[in-house]
A tleap script that builds the chain and sets N, CA, C and O, in Angstrom:
source leaprc.protein.ff14SB
mol = sequence {
  NMET LEU PHE ARG SER VAL LEU GLY PRO SER
  GLY ALA VAL VAL ALA ARG GLY GLN ILE ASP
  SER SER LYS ALA THR ALA ALA GLY CYS ALA
  MET HIE PHE ALA VAL PRO ASP VAL PRO ASN
  ALA ASP SER TYR VAL VAL ASP PHE GLY ASN
  HIE ASP GLY VAL PRO LEU THR ALA ALA ASP
  LEU ASN ASN SER ASN TRP ALA ILE ASP THR
  THR ILE CGLY
}
set mol.1.N position { 133.825 77.283 117.999 }
set mol.1.CA position { 132.620 77.712 118.682 }
set mol.1.C position { 131.671 76.527 118.870 }
set mol.1.O position { 131.780 75.516 118.177 }
set mol.2.N position { 130.763 76.662 119.794 }
set mol.2.CA position { 129.786 75.621 120.070 }
set mol.2.C position { 128.691 75.614 119.010 }
set mol.2.O position { 128.351 76.650 118.441 }
set mol.3.N position { 128.158 74.448 118.762 }
set mol.3.CA position { 127.074 74.307 117.808 }
set mol.3.C position { 125.737 74.256 118.531 }
set mol.3.O position { 125.646 73.761 119.654 }
set mol.4.N position { 124.718 74.763 117.890 }
set mol.4.CA position { 123.344 74.712 118.379 }
set mol.4.C position { 122.560 73.855 117.412 }
set mol.4.O position { 122.844 73.845 116.214 }
set mol.5.N position { 121.589 73.146 117.914 }
set mol.5.CA position { 120.768 72.277 117.081 }
set mol.5.C position { 119.322 72.736 117.101 }
set mol.5.O position { 118.834 73.265 118.100 }
set mol.6.N position { 118.653 72.527 115.990 }
set mol.6.CA position { 117.216 72.738 115.904 }
set mol.6.C position { 116.599 71.380 115.649 }
set mol.6.O position { 116.965 70.682 114.704 }
set mol.7.N position { 115.650 71.010 116.510 }
set mol.7.CA position { 114.953 69.746 116.393 }
set mol.7.C position { 113.582 69.980 115.801 }
set mol.7.O position { 112.927 70.975 116.111 }
set mol.8.N position { 113.146 69.070 114.953 }
set mol.8.CA position { 111.807 69.143 114.387 }
set mol.8.C position { 110.802 68.469 115.296 }
set mol.8.O position { 111.156 68.030 116.391 }
set mol.9.N position { 109.549 68.379 114.861 }
set mol.9.CA position { 108.486 67.801 115.688 }
set mol.9.C position { 108.754 66.368 116.138 }
set mol.9.O position { 108.277 65.956 117.196 }
set mol.10.N position { 109.512 65.601 115.350 }
set mol.10.CA position { 109.787 64.210 115.718 }
set mol.10.C position { 110.918 64.087 116.728 }
set mol.10.O position { 111.160 63.001 117.254 }
set mol.11.N position { 111.614 65.189 117.006 }
set mol.11.CA position { 112.744 65.153 117.923 }
set mol.11.C position { 114.081 64.951 117.230 }
set mol.11.O position { 115.126 64.946 117.881 }
set mol.12.N position { 114.053 64.785 115.914 }
set mol.12.CA position { 115.292 64.616 115.148 }
set mol.12.C position { 115.915 65.976 114.840 }
set mol.12.O position { 115.200 66.962 114.658 }
set mol.13.N position { 117.236 66.029 114.782 }
set mol.13.CA position { 117.938 67.253 114.411 }
set mol.13.C position { 117.640 67.552 112.942 }
set mol.13.O position { 117.861 66.709 112.073 }
set mol.14.N position { 117.135 68.759 112.672 }
set mol.14.CA position { 116.822 69.149 111.296 }
set mol.14.C position { 117.768 70.222 110.773 }
set mol.14.O position { 117.824 70.463 109.567 }
set mol.15.N position { 118.516 70.874 111.672 }
set mol.15.CA position { 119.482 71.900 111.259 }
set mol.15.C position { 120.446 72.157 112.407 }
set mol.15.O position { 120.118 71.949 113.576 }
set mol.16.N position { 121.644 72.615 112.048 }
set mol.16.CA position { 122.650 72.954 113.051 }
set mol.16.C position { 123.214 74.329 112.751 }
set mol.16.O position { 123.295 74.749 111.597 }
set mol.17.N position { 123.598 75.015 113.802 }
set mol.17.CA position { 124.199 76.330 113.644 }
set mol.17.C position { 125.382 76.469 114.570 }
set mol.17.O position { 125.745 75.536 115.286 }
set mol.18.N position { 125.973 77.630 114.547 }
set mol.18.CA position { 127.175 77.885 115.316 }
set mol.18.C position { 127.047 79.235 116.013 }
set mol.18.O position { 126.528 80.194 115.441 }
set mol.19.N position { 127.525 79.298 117.256 }
set mol.19.CA position { 127.525 80.568 117.979 }
set mol.19.C position { 128.587 81.463 117.344 }
set mol.19.O position { 129.755 81.088 117.246 }
set mol.20.N position { 128.164 82.650 116.917 }
set mol.20.CA position { 129.082 83.608 116.307 }
set mol.20.C position { 129.789 84.448 117.352 }
set mol.20.O position { 130.976 84.745 117.219 }
set mol.21.N position { 129.061 84.832 118.393 }
set mol.21.CA position { 129.649 85.667 119.438 }
set mol.21.C position { 128.808 85.538 120.703 }
set mol.21.O position { 127.646 85.136 120.655 }
set mol.22.N position { 129.412 85.883 121.828 }
set mol.22.CA position { 128.686 85.906 123.097 }
set mol.22.C position { 129.316 86.979 123.972 }
set mol.22.O position { 130.480 87.344 123.807 }
set mol.23.N position { 128.507 87.477 124.911 }
set mol.23.CA position { 129.017 88.475 125.843 }
set mol.23.C position { 128.255 88.383 127.151 }
set mol.23.O position { 127.094 87.977 127.184 }
set mol.24.N position { 128.922 88.763 128.222 }
set mol.24.CA position { 128.289 88.784 129.536 }
set mol.24.C position { 127.343 89.979 129.612 }
set mol.24.O position { 127.649 91.064 129.119 }
set mol.25.N position { 126.193 89.760 130.237 }
set mol.25.CA position { 125.219 90.822 130.457 }
set mol.25.C position { 124.795 90.784 131.918 }
set mol.25.O position { 125.162 89.865 132.649 }
set mol.26.N position { 124.032 91.768 132.340 }
set mol.26.CA position { 123.520 91.788 133.709 }
set mol.26.C position { 122.626 90.579 133.980 }
set mol.26.O position { 122.532 90.118 135.118 }
set mol.27.N position { 121.970 90.066 132.937 }
set mol.27.CA position { 121.076 88.927 133.082 }
set mol.27.C position { 121.796 87.586 132.961 }
set mol.27.O position { 121.208 86.547 133.263 }
set mol.28.N position { 123.040 87.588 132.531 }
set mol.28.CA position { 123.782 86.345 132.365 }
set mol.28.C position { 124.677 86.387 131.145 }
set mol.28.O position { 125.810 86.863 131.216 }
set mol.29.N position { 124.171 85.890 130.020 }
set mol.29.CA position { 124.967 85.820 128.800 }
set mol.29.C position { 124.057 86.019 127.592 }
set mol.29.O position { 122.943 85.497 127.545 }
set mol.30.N position { 124.541 86.768 126.634 }
set mol.30.CA position { 123.820 86.954 125.374 }
set mol.30.C position { 124.638 86.281 124.282 }
set mol.30.O position { 125.842 86.513 124.171 }
set mol.31.N position { 123.988 85.449 123.475 }
set mol.31.CA position { 124.662 84.738 122.399 }
set mol.31.C position { 124.022 85.105 121.069 }
set mol.31.O position { 122.800 85.215 120.965 }
set mol.32.N position { 124.842 85.290 120.074 }
set mol.32.CA position { 124.351 85.489 118.721 }
set mol.32.C position { 124.728 84.249 117.924 }
set mol.32.O position { 125.894 83.859 117.863 }
set mol.33.N position { 123.724 83.644 117.320 }
set mol.33.CA position { 123.980 82.473 116.496 }
set mol.33.C position { 123.006 82.451 115.342 }
set mol.33.O position { 121.946 83.074 115.391 }
set mol.34.N position { 123.373 81.731 114.310 }
set mol.34.CA position { 122.511 81.575 113.146 }
set mol.34.C position { 122.424 80.092 112.807 }
set mol.34.O position { 123.398 79.348 112.928 }
set mol.35.N position { 121.242 79.688 112.383 }
set mol.35.CA position { 121.028 78.312 111.950 }
set mol.35.C position { 120.427 78.389 110.549 }
set mol.35.O position { 119.235 78.656 110.400 }
set mol.36.N position { 121.240 78.158 109.526 }
set mol.36.CA position { 120.744 78.261 108.159 }
set mol.36.C position { 119.935 77.025 107.746 }
set mol.36.O position { 120.072 75.944 108.318 }
set mol.37.N position { 119.104 77.227 106.752 }
set mol.37.CA position { 118.400 76.124 106.081 }
set mol.37.C position { 117.514 75.294 107.002 }
set mol.37.O position { 117.498 74.066 106.911 }
set mol.38.N position { 116.780 75.958 107.885 }
set mol.38.CA position { 115.828 75.247 108.745 }
set mol.38.C position { 114.601 74.902 107.895 }
set mol.38.O position { 113.976 75.800 107.331 }
set mol.39.N position { 114.251 73.624 107.795 }
set mol.39.CA position { 113.093 73.254 106.980 }
set mol.39.C position { 111.783 73.691 107.629 }
set mol.39.O position { 111.721 73.895 108.842 }
set mol.40.N position { 110.758 73.829 106.832 }
set mol.40.CA position { 109.434 74.198 107.339 }
set mol.40.C position { 108.873 73.098 108.228 }
set mol.40.O position { 108.937 71.916 107.890 }
set mol.41.N position { 108.322 73.500 109.367 }
set mol.41.CA position { 107.642 72.595 110.292 }
set mol.41.C position { 106.700 73.430 111.138 }
set mol.41.O position { 106.817 74.654 111.178 }
set mol.42.N position { 105.769 72.777 111.812 }
set mol.42.CA position { 104.830 73.496 112.682 }
set mol.42.C position { 105.476 73.907 113.999 }
set mol.42.O position { 105.082 74.902 114.608 }
set mol.43.N position { 106.475 73.132 114.438 }
set mol.43.CA position { 107.115 73.428 115.718 }
set mol.43.C position { 108.569 72.980 115.681 }
set mol.43.O position { 108.974 72.158 114.860 }
set mol.44.N position { 109.341 73.558 116.608 }
set mol.44.CA position { 110.765 73.275 116.711 }
set mol.44.C position { 111.160 73.279 118.182 }
set mol.44.O position { 110.424 73.778 119.033 }
set mol.45.N position { 112.320 72.723 118.467 }
set mol.45.CA position { 112.968 72.872 119.768 }
set mol.45.C position { 114.393 73.313 119.466 }
set mol.45.O position { 115.101 72.654 118.706 }
set mol.46.N position { 114.815 74.428 120.061 }
set mol.46.CA position { 116.183 74.894 119.897 }
set mol.46.C position { 116.979 74.390 121.090 }
set mol.46.O position { 116.653 74.678 122.241 }
set mol.47.N position { 118.018 73.642 120.799 }
set mol.47.CA position { 118.846 72.993 121.811 }
set mol.47.C position { 120.015 73.897 122.180 }
set mol.47.O position { 120.734 74.385 121.308 }
set mol.48.N position { 120.196 74.114 123.470 }
set mol.48.CA position { 121.296 74.928 123.986 }
set mol.48.C position { 122.218 74.070 124.841 }
set mol.48.O position { 122.394 74.347 126.027 }
set mol.49.N position { 122.794 73.056 124.268 }
set mol.49.CA position { 123.776 72.218 124.967 }
set mol.49.C position { 123.188 71.465 126.138 }
set mol.49.O position { 122.267 70.667 125.962 }
set mol.50.N position { 123.708 71.706 127.341 }
set mol.50.CA position { 123.288 70.965 128.532 }
set mol.50.C position { 121.981 71.472 129.133 }
set mol.50.O position { 121.518 70.934 130.139 }
set mol.51.N position { 121.390 72.480 128.546 }
set mol.51.CA position { 120.145 73.049 129.055 }
set mol.51.C position { 118.959 72.432 128.332 }
set mol.51.O position { 119.099 71.901 127.230 }
set mol.52.N position { 117.798 72.505 128.954 }
set mol.52.CA position { 116.587 72.039 128.296 }
set mol.52.C position { 116.388 72.831 127.020 }
set mol.52.O position { 116.671 74.028 126.975 }
set mol.53.N position { 115.899 72.165 125.982 }
set mol.53.CA position { 115.608 72.846 124.731 }
set mol.53.C position { 114.451 73.819 124.894 }
set mol.53.O position { 113.612 73.668 125.782 }
set mol.54.N position { 114.422 74.812 124.025 }
set mol.54.CA position { 113.371 75.826 124.051 }
set mol.54.C position { 112.365 75.499 122.954 }
set mol.54.O position { 112.703 75.566 121.772 }
set mol.55.N position { 111.113 75.141 123.332 }
set mol.55.CA position { 110.105 74.841 122.309 }
set mol.55.C position { 109.561 76.126 121.687 }
set mol.55.O position { 109.266 77.092 122.390 }
set mol.56.N position { 109.434 76.125 120.379 }
set mol.56.CA position { 108.924 77.277 119.638 }
set mol.56.C position { 108.028 76.794 118.513 }
set mol.56.O position { 108.273 75.745 117.915 }
set mol.57.N position { 106.997 77.557 118.232 }
set mol.57.CA position { 106.161 77.234 117.080 }
set mol.57.C position { 106.636 78.044 115.875 }
set mol.57.O position { 107.305 79.066 116.028 }
set mol.58.N position { 106.292 77.586 114.701 }
set mol.58.CA position { 106.625 78.325 113.483 }
set mol.58.C position { 105.972 79.704 113.518 }
set mol.58.O position { 106.573 80.681 113.072 }
set mol.59.N position { 104.754 79.794 114.041 }
set mol.59.CA position { 104.060 81.087 114.134 }
set mol.59.C position { 104.824 82.052 115.036 }
set mol.59.O position { 104.973 83.227 114.704 }
set mol.60.N position { 105.313 81.552 116.191 }
set mol.60.CA position { 106.106 82.395 117.094 }
set mol.60.C position { 107.355 82.917 116.392 }
set mol.60.O position { 107.683 84.100 116.487 }
set mol.61.N position { 108.044 82.032 115.692 }
set mol.61.CA position { 109.276 82.423 114.999 }
set mol.61.C position { 108.994 83.408 113.880 }
set mol.61.O position { 109.745 84.367 113.699 }
set mol.62.N position { 107.932 83.188 113.133 }
set mol.62.CA position { 107.577 84.126 112.061 }
set mol.62.C position { 107.233 85.501 112.630 }
set mol.62.O position { 107.615 86.525 112.064 }
set mol.63.N position { 106.511 85.519 113.747 }
set mol.63.CA position { 106.131 86.795 114.373 }
set mol.63.C position { 107.325 87.557 114.926 }
set mol.63.O position { 107.279 88.783 115.025 }
set mol.64.N position { 108.399 86.850 115.290 }
set mol.64.CA position { 109.587 87.506 115.839 }
set mol.64.C position { 110.698 87.655 114.803 }
set mol.64.O position { 111.840 87.954 115.150 }
set mol.65.N position { 110.358 87.444 113.524 }
set mol.65.CA position { 111.337 87.498 112.438 }
set mol.65.C position { 112.488 86.514 112.690 }
set mol.65.O position { 113.648 86.784 112.379 }
set mol.66.N position { 112.125 85.381 113.257 }
set mol.66.CA position { 113.048 84.272 113.544 }
set mol.66.C position { 114.162 84.657 114.519 }
set mol.66.O position { 115.263 84.110 114.461 }
set mol.67.N position { 113.867 85.597 115.412 }
set mol.67.CA position { 114.810 85.943 116.484 }
set mol.67.C position { 114.309 85.309 117.779 }
set mol.67.O position { 113.110 85.319 118.058 }
set mol.68.N position { 115.218 84.765 118.558 }
set mol.68.CA position { 114.864 84.123 119.820 }
set mol.68.C position { 115.420 84.953 120.967 }
set mol.68.O position { 116.604 85.289 120.993 }
set mol.69.N position { 114.552 85.275 121.909 }
set mol.69.CA position { 114.956 85.987 123.121 }
set mol.69.C position { 114.412 85.164 124.285 }
set mol.69.O position { 113.215 85.199 124.568 }
set mol.70.N position { 115.286 84.428 124.952 }
set mol.70.CA position { 114.827 83.539 125.999 }
set mol.70.C position { 115.852 83.465 127.112 }
set mol.70.O position { 117.000 83.874 126.943 }
set mol.71.N position { 115.434 82.947 128.239 }
set mol.71.CA position { 116.334 82.708 129.364 }
set mol.71.C position { 116.379 81.216 129.598 }
set mol.71.O position { 115.346 80.550 129.665 }
set mol.72.N position { 117.583 80.699 129.722 }
set mol.72.CA position { 117.741 79.280 130.027 }
set mol.72.C position { 118.481 79.156 131.352 }
set mol.72.O position { 119.285 80.016 131.712 }
set mol.73.N position { 118.204 78.095 132.059 }
set mol.73.CA position { 118.841 77.956 133.377 }
set mol.73.C position { 119.619 76.711 133.516 }
set mol.73.O position { 120.207 76.465 134.569 }
savepdb mol mol.pdb
quit
């Protein structure tokens, strides 16, 4: 499976995860992945391979119980 990266505020990779499953949807594709042991930081960027990373704040992630729902193009 493909790996996903989480970047910290400095742009360095701070954690990596793996896609567990994916499926086609009417909107495109839904992926389930987990990234264990993400260190505390004020902000992150979740990298989705060849797509632009998705910037997220720690507050946003805490409010969503660390679930990401986004569209990438």
